[in-house]
C-alpha positions, 0 to 999 in steps of 0.5 A: 447523477453520473455513476462515479459521482463519489460524495461519501468516502469511507477509509477502510484502514485509517493508517498512514496511506489510507489517513492520508490520501483519505483525506486528500481524496475527501477534499479533491472530490468535496465529499464526507469522510468516514474512517474505519479504525481500531483501539486507541487510534480510533478513539483518537479520532472519534475525539479529536480528528485524524491529526496529519503533520505533513512537510506540505502542511498540517491539517485535520481530517474529522468525520465519524469514525467505527471498527465496522463499516455498518455503522457509517454512512453509506460508502460511493467509494472505499479506499481500501488500506490496510496491511495486506495480512488483513486483505481477507478479514476486511473484506468481510468488513465491507461485504455489508455495505458493498450494495451496487453502487461502491466503488473499492479503490485500493493503495495497498502493497503487495501482488496478492490483494487486488486478486482478493477483492476483485474475486469478492467485488468483480473487476468492475468495483474494484480499481487497482492503485498504489502510492508513495509516500513516507507516512505512518502513525506516530501515536494514535490519532496522529500521522507523521508525513515526512517524504513523497506522496503520490498515487498511480492508478489504471484499469487491468486493461490499460483503457482510459474510464470514467472512474479512473479520469474523476478519481486522478482529477480529485488527487490533482484539486486536492494537490496530490500528485496522481498518473494514471497508467496504462499498464498498472500491472507493471507499476504495481510490480515494479513497487513490488520489488522495491519492497520485497527488496528493500523492505525486506532486506532492512527489516531482517537485517535491522537496517537502514536503506543506506546501510544495506549499500555496504560494497560487500555481502549485502549489497551484493544479496540486494542484486541476488534478490533482485534477480530471482524476482526478474525470473519470477515475473518473467514466468508470470509474463509481467512486462519489468523492464529490462533497466526496471530491476537495475534502477530499483537496486541502484543507490538512490542520490538525495533521498537521505536515510529510509527507515522502511515501514516494516524496519518501523514496524520491527523496532516498534514492537508490531506485526510484520507485513514479510508474507506479503512479499516474501511469501508472494514470491514463494508461493509463485516460485513453487506454481512456476517450479523456480528456486528461489533460496535466498528469499527462502532464507529471508523468509525464515529470518522475517517469520523469526523476528515476526515472531519475537515482536507479536 
């Protein structure tokens, strides 16, 4: 049996990303799936499975579920999809099931989670990845998928590997667009930059993405935020190309009105995932002696908003 013959998948964080891509990965691998969730969402998954209402067709994914990974079948691969602020706690939860076999595929937002995972389990156990999808928990046990649904993964050294090939083929078998990148760090930073600009500014201003293109102050703020990210990326020796950030802040065509995840969480009174973006940039700014005045203001505005919804 191959080291990467994945027959048991554990999804650590059965929210939108974990729920959708975990289900698809299990289908593509013809594998059994189990869910780590909590609260009413966990109860509903136990009762009726995870219901996914998708633009590509609705489906139900069933498998054992618990708030404790040790209660579930031993995994061959763990899809790690918790919010960034839950990463450290989730690592502690899966440590008891991390025997010599399991691989960890992360599709989280942000740039600080992969280092935490590799520190805990080693590069050889962690598969870096990202996804682009519009999906959320519409009610306990039910996900609503409205736009996109693709995955990019790759090794830190950019070289082909058996494990990325197996996962890539599995997603393709499940009709998920999946790409292997020779520079996964750059891809992660491109997505991080979008989130650090649009996800954060829309949440702070309580405005959908189309409302940020006001031809005035907010639209200029997009450019300033992009410039501050560019300075940090350069200091970190991240190969963001000259046009990457220009493309990110250019007014999109044909994607419709977007309500980014942090704006949605603010409107629903949920904890905000902002420190993984504004906080991460400020920490890197301090590391390199770079002042980021616009992100300082944005970080404090989001901190205040977060305190109001908790």
